[in-house]
C-alpha positions in Angstrom: 47.9 2.6 25.1 45.3 0.4 26.2 41.7 1.1 25.8 40.0 1.6 29.4 36.6 0.2 28.7 33.6 1.7 31.6 30.8 0.0 32.3 28.0 2.3 30.0 24.8 2.9 31.4 22.3 0.1 30.7 19.0 2.7 31.0 15.9 1.3 33.4 17.5 3.8 36.1 20.0 1.8 37.1 23.4 3.5 38.7 25.7 0.3 39.4 26.4 -3.5 38.4 27.9 -6.7 40.5 30.1 -8.7 38.7 28.6 -11.7 38.6 31.1 -14.1 36.4 34.1 -12.8 33.8 34.0 -14.4 30.9 37.5 -13.9 30.0 40.4 -13.9 31.8 43.7 -11.7 31.0 45.7 -12.8 28.5 42.5 -13.5 26.8 42.1 -12.6 22.7 38.9 -10.8 22.4 37.0 -9.9 19.1 34.4 -6.7 19.4 30.4 -7.5 20.2 31.8 -10.5 22.2 31.0 -10.9 25.6 33.2 -10.6 28.1 31.4 -10.3 31.5 28.1 -10.6 33.5 26.2 -7.7 35.5 24.0 -8.5 37.9 22.0 -5.2 38.4 18.8 -4.3 40.3 16.7 -5.1 37.4 18.5 -8.6 35.8 21.7 -9.7 34.7 23.0 -8.7 31.6 25.7 -9.8 29.0 27.8 -6.7 28.2 30.2 -7.5 25.5 34.0 -6.3 24.2 33.5 -2.4 22.5 36.8 -3.3 20.6 39.1 -6.1 19.1 42.5 -6.6 21.0 43.5 -8.5 23.8 42.4 -8.0 27.8 45.8 -6.2 29.4 43.6 -5.9 32.6 40.3 -6.5 34.3 39.5 -3.6 36.9 37.5 -5.1 39.5 36.8 -9.4 40.8 33.6 -11.0 41.0 31.2 -10.0 43.4 32.0 -6.6 43.4 29.7 -3.4 43.0 30.6 -1.4 40.5 29.3 2.1 39.6 28.2 3.2 35.8 31.1 5.0 34.3 34.0 3.4 36.2 36.6 1.2 34.2 36.0 -2.6 34.1 38.3 -3.6 31.7 41.9 -2.4 30.0 42.2 -3.8 26.4 45.1 -3.9 24.3 43.3 -2.3 20.9 45.3 -3.4 17.3 45.3 -1.0 15.3 42.9 0.4 13.4 43.6 -0.5 10.4 43.9 -3.6 10.7 40.8 -3.9 13.1 38.1 -2.9 10.3 37.4 -4.0 7.0 38.7 -0.8 4.2 35.4 1.5 3.9 34.8 2.7 0.2 35.5 6.3 -0.3 32.2 8.5 1.7 30.1 10.1 -0.6 31.5 14.0 -2.0 28.2 15.7 -0.6 26.1 14.9 2.0 26.7 14.6 6.1 29.5 11.9 6.8 29.0 11.9 11.0 26.8 8.5 10.2 29.5 6.8 8.6 31.2 5.3 11.5 27.3 3.5 12.5 25.8 2.1 9.5 26.4 0.9 6.0 27.0 2.6 2.6 23.0 1.9 2.2 21.2 1.3 5.3 17.6 -0.4 5.7 15.2 1.9 5.1 14.1 1.5 8.5 17.2 3.2 9.5 16.8 6.5 7.9 14.3 8.5 9.3 16.3 9.3 11.6 20.5 9.7 12.5 22.8 8.1 14.3 25.1 9.8 16.9 28.7 9.8 16.4 30.2 7.2 18.8 32.0 8.4 21.9 34.2 6.8 24.1 31.9 6.4 26.5 29.3 4.4 24.6 31.8 2.1 22.4 29.5 -1.2 23.2 25.8 0.1 22.8 25.8 -0.1 18.5 25.6 -4.1 17.0 27.1 -5.2 14.2 24.6 -7.6 12.5 24.4 -8.8 8.5 26.8 -6.2 7.7 25.2 -3.5 9.3 25.8 -1.3 12.1 22.6 -0.9 14.3 22.1 0.9 17.6 20.9 -1.4 20.0 21.8 -2.0 24.1 23.8 -4.7 25.3 21.1 -6.3 26.7 19.0 -6.3 23.1 21.8 -7.8 21.0 22.2 -10.6 24.3 17.9 -11.2 23.2 18.1 -10.8 19.7 21.2 -13.4 19.6 19.1 -15.8 21.2 15.8 -16.0 19.9 18.2 -15.9 16.1 17.3 -12.5 14.8 18.6 -10.1 12.9 18.9 -6.7 14.0 19.3 -5.1 10.4 16.1 -6.9 9.9 13.5 -5.6 11.9 11.9 -2.0 12.6 13.3 0.0 15.5 11.2 2.3 17.0 13.7 3.6 19.8 15.3 7.0 19.4 17.9 7.8 16.6 17.0 4.4 15.0 17.7 2.5 18.1 16.7 -1.6 18.2 14.8 -2.0 21.7 13.9 -5.0 24.0 9.9 -4.8 23.0 10.8 -4.8 19.2 12.5 -8.5 19.6 9.7 -9.1 22.0 6.8 -8.1 19.5 7.9 -10.5 17.4 8.3 -13.3 19.9 5.2 -12.8 21.2 3.9 -12.5 17.6 4.7 -16.3 17.0 2.8 -17.4 20.5 -0.2 -15.1 19.7 -0.2 -17.5 16.5 0.4 -21.0 18.0 4.0 -21.7 18.0 5.3 -23.4 20.3 7.8 -21.7 23.5 10.9 -24.0 22.0 10.1 -21.6 18.3 10.0 -18.5 19.7 13.2 -19.1 21.5 15.5 -20.9 19.5 18.4 -20.6 18.7 19.4 -20.0 22.7 22.7 -21.1 23.9 23.2 -23.5 26.7 23.0 -21.6 29.9 25.4 -23.0 32.4 24.1 -22.8 36.3 26.1 -22.3 39.4 28.4 -24.6 41.0 25.8 -24.0 44.2 22.5 -25.2 43.8 20.9 -24.2 47.3 18.7 -27.2 48.6 19.5 -29.3 45.9 23.4 -30.0 45.9 23.9 -33.9 45.4 27.8 -34.6 45.4 29.5 -37.9 44.3 31.9 -36.7 47.1 30.5 -36.6 50.8 31.5 -33.5 52.1 32.5 -33.1 55.6 33.0 -29.8 57.7 31.6 -26.1 56.6 31.8 -24.9 53.1 31.6 -21.0 52.8 29.7 -19.7 49.6 30.4 -16.0 48.1 27.2 -14.4 48.5 26.5 -12.1 45.0 24.2 -12.4 42.2 20.5 -12.5 42.2 21.2 -14.6 45.8 22.5 -11.4 47.2 19.4 -8.8 45.7 16.9 -11.5 47.3 18.8 -11.4 50.4 19.0 -7.6 49.6 15.2 -6.7 49.0 14.2 -9.3 51.8 15.4 -7.5 54.0 13.9 -4.5 53.3 10.7 -5.2 53.0 10.7 -6.7 56.7 12.2 -3.9 58.2 9.5 -1.4 56.4 6.2 -3.0 55.8 4.4 -3.7 58.7 3.4 -7.7 58.1 0.2 -9.0 58.7 -1.2 -12.3 57.0 -4.6 -13.6 56.7 -4.8 -17.0 55.8 -8.4 -18.6 54.3 -9.6 -21.7 52.2 -10.8 -22.4 48.2 -13.1 -24.9 47.4 -11.7 -25.3 43.9 -13.9 -28.3 42.2 -15.8 -26.2 39.8 -12.5 -24.5 38.8 -10.4 -27.9 38.2 -13.4 -29.6 35.4 -13.3 -26.1 34.1 -9.8 -26.6 33.2 -10.1 -29.7 32.6 -12.8 -29.2 29.9 -10.2 -26.4 27.7 -7.0 -28.3 28.3 -7.6 -30.4 25.5 -8.1 -27.1 23.7 -5.3 -25.0 25.0 -3.2 -28.1 24.4 -3.8 -27.5 19.8 -2.7 -23.9 20.7 0.7 -25.7 21.9 -0.3 -23.7 25.4 0.2 -25.0 29.0 -2.9 -24.0 30.6 -2.1 -24.4 34.8 -4.6 -22.8 37.1 -2.7 -20.1 37.5 -4.4 -17.8 35.0 -7.7 -18.4 36.4 -5.8 -16.9 39.8 -4.6 -13.8 38.0 -7.6 -12.7 36.3 -9.2 -13.1 39.9 -7.1 -11.1 41.7 -7.7 -8.3 39.0 -11.1 -8.8 39.5 -11.2 -8.7 43.3 -8.3 -5.5 43.3 -10.3 -3.4 41.2 -13.5 -4.1 44.0 -10.2 -3.1 46.7 -7.9 -0.7 45.0 -6.0 0.0 48.1 -4.5 -3.5 48.0 -3.3 -2.7 44.0 -1.1 0.3 46.1 2.6 1.7 47.5 3.5 3.9 49.6 5.2 6.6 49.0 7.0 7.4 52.2 9.1 10.7 51.1 5.8 12.1 49.7 3.5 10.8 52.4 1.1 9.6 49.8 -0.2 6.1 49.5 -0.3 5.5 45.1 -3.1 3.5 44.3 -2.6 2.7 40.8 -5.5 2.1 38.5 -3.6 -0.7 35.6 -2.5 -4.2 36.6 0.2 -5.9 37.0 1.0 -8.6 38.5 4.3 -10.3 39.9 4.5 -14.0 39.6 6.9 -15.2 41.6 9.0 -18.1 39.7 11.9 -20.2 40.6 15.0 -20.5 38.6 16.7 -23.7 37.4 19.2 -22.8 41.0 15.8 -22.5 42.8 16.7 -18.6 42.7 13.8 -17.0 42.7 12.5 -14.2 40.7 9.2 -12.3 40.2 8.3 -11.8 36.6 6.1 -9.0 36.0 2.8 -9.3 33.6 1.5 -6.4 32.2 -2.1 -5.1 31.5 -2.9 -8.5 33.1 -6.7 -7.3 33.4 -6.9 -6.9 29.9 -5.6 -10.7 28.4 -7.9 -13.2 28.4 -7.1 -16.8 29.9 -5.3 -18.1 27.2 -2.9 -15.1 26.5 -1.5 -15.3 30.5 -1.2 -18.9 30.4 0.9 -18.0 27.1 3.0 -14.8 28.9 3.2 -17.4 31.4 4.8 -19.9 29.4 7.3 -17.5 28.0 8.4 -16.1 31.4 8.7 -19.4 33.4 10.8 -20.2 30.2 13.2 -17.2 29.8 13.5 -17.3 34.3 14.1 -21.1 34.1 17.2 -20.3 31.4 18.2 -16.8 32.8 16.6 -14.4 30.2 14.4 -12.0 32.1 15.2 -8.5 31.2 14.8 -5.4 33.4 11.2 -5.0 31.5 10.1 -8.1 32.6 11.0 -7.8 35.9 9.5 -4.1 36.7 6.4 -2.1 37.2 4.7 -4.6 39.4 1.0 -3.6 41.4 0.7 -7.1 43.0 2.5 -10.3 43.8 1.4 -13.7 43.3 3.6 -16.6 45.0 2.3 -20.3 43.6 3.3 -23.6 45.8 2.1 -25.7 43.6 2.8 -29.5 44.2 5.4 -28.6 46.7 2.0 -28.3 49.1 2.4 -26.8 52.6 -0.9 -26.2 54.8 0.4 -22.1 55.4 2.9 -19.6 54.7 3.7 -16.1 55.1 5.0 -15.1 52.2 6.8 -11.4 52.5 5.7 -8.5 50.2 7.4 -7.5 47.4 8.2 -4.0 48.4 7.2 -1.2 48.0 3.8 -3.0 46.6 1.7 -3.7 49.5 0.2 -7.3 49.1 1.0 -10.9 48.1 -1.1 -14.2 47.9 0.1 -17.5 48.4 -1.4 -20.0 46.6 -1.4 -23.6 47.5 -1.2 -27.7 47.1 -5.0 -28.6 45.2 -6.5 -31.4 46.9 -9.3 -33.8 48.3 -10.5 -32.9 51.8 -13.6 -34.0 53.6 -15.7 -30.8 54.2 -19.2 -30.8 55.1 -21.8 -29.6 52.1 -25.7 -29.5 52.7 -25.0 -31.4 56.1 -23.1 -34.0 54.4 -19.6 -34.6 54.3 -18.0 -35.0 50.9 -14.8 -35.0 49.1 -13.7 -31.8 47.7 -10.8 -30.4 45.9 -9.4 -27.7 48.0 -6.5 -24.8 48.4 -5.4 -22.7 51.1 -4.5 -19.2 50.5 -2.5 -16.9 52.6 -2.0 -12.9 51.5 0.0 -11.3 53.4 -0.3 -7.3 53.3 1.7 -3.9 54.6 -0.8 -2.5 57.7 0.3 0.8 57.4 -1.9 0.7 53.9 -4.2 -2.4 54.6 -5.9 -3.1 57.9 -7.6 -6.6 58.5 -11.1 -6.0 57.9 -10.4 -4.6 54.4 -8.3 -7.9 54.0 -10.2 -9.9 55.1 -13.3 -8.6 51.9 -10.5 -8.4 49.2 -9.6 -12.7 50.0 -13.7 -13.8 50.2 -14.2 -12.2 46.7 -11.5 -13.6 45.7 -12.1 -17.0 46.7 -15.9 -16.1 45.0 -14.3 -15.7 41.6 -12.3 -18.9 42.3 -15.4 -20.6 43.7 -17.7 -19.4 40.9 -16.0 -19.7 38.4 -18.4 -18.4 35.6 -18.4 -14.4 37.4 -14.7 -14.5 35.3 -16.4 -14.5 32.4 -18.4 -11.2 32.8 -15.1 -9.3 33.9 
């Protein structure tokens, strides 16, 4: 009888997932823990691995289908248990035996502090085999460990019942970055990442195309479309625009470029922008908020998790979040930006990376543009757009001089924030950028 593998509980409140890509086809033979499907949730894209070895008998949903947690994903014709698993040493005569299926005969000390549950048919893919030892971990955590070249059985677990969670792995990577290791060292061992057949806006076909082409709206592009539509339907958008003189900050960044380079850190303007945003949000907490329509309450956040819009390799837009940004130095922010940019580029962002934001920044960088009206990252109430820094003639002390100028655009939810508050907030933000020495006092 075929084993029915159901979509497991991925966590983070996820109740359904979209099948982005099947990595196997009917008739294929698969091994235990072999990735078989890419699932897109409202948090991130994760790979789900086969819970057992066998042959793929039937794929129960097509690519692009949205399936709820607990529904059957695939049927696997499983070989006899005796043929699938190596012989185990006899169990000890005394002591509990419930842990036997999940742990080796001599588990590492870090795994003995909490007993593991007996596996059930509903959760076969939540454990990982590493170094000959069975370790509790989610499919997404297993995937991240493979990419980082980390042996799950060799690190302390902080999750419930001895489960390895993503933060355990991310702390290791962050520790390497804090020690000055380049991103390449932290992400060594990552497999090549496949890209979409079509990269919107950038396709350069070898053969001329005619007529029309229909592209399925699925995966991250569908999630972006849904989220943007909800934001525009719900929030009462308005945009306030101003300009900022970046001359002093350009000089300050240039002075620190060499020092940052010796630490393998790419120092852009974004860390300074993030610090300035946090400083302004402290003065105007109503912008670091969300609106709970169900309870009729404005929820003001007294923590500062700043989302940064990042383009992936296929030109999709994701918003990873830098947690507790106000407590980090310029170089620490630069390191965090380096990590999330690399993860976004290679499609490795986790649900934790994409959740918990309180305010968002979108930077056009060298793409330029005079003005934009960013769409609010709902349910947040504010998003700041930052444009290209260029030489522009301005009047200073009655003289026309060339200065490094940039435009900024602030979109807000008018249900929560009024225009006068928007102008005052933007003035405060500009003040910190134009007088970057003030950031030292934050």
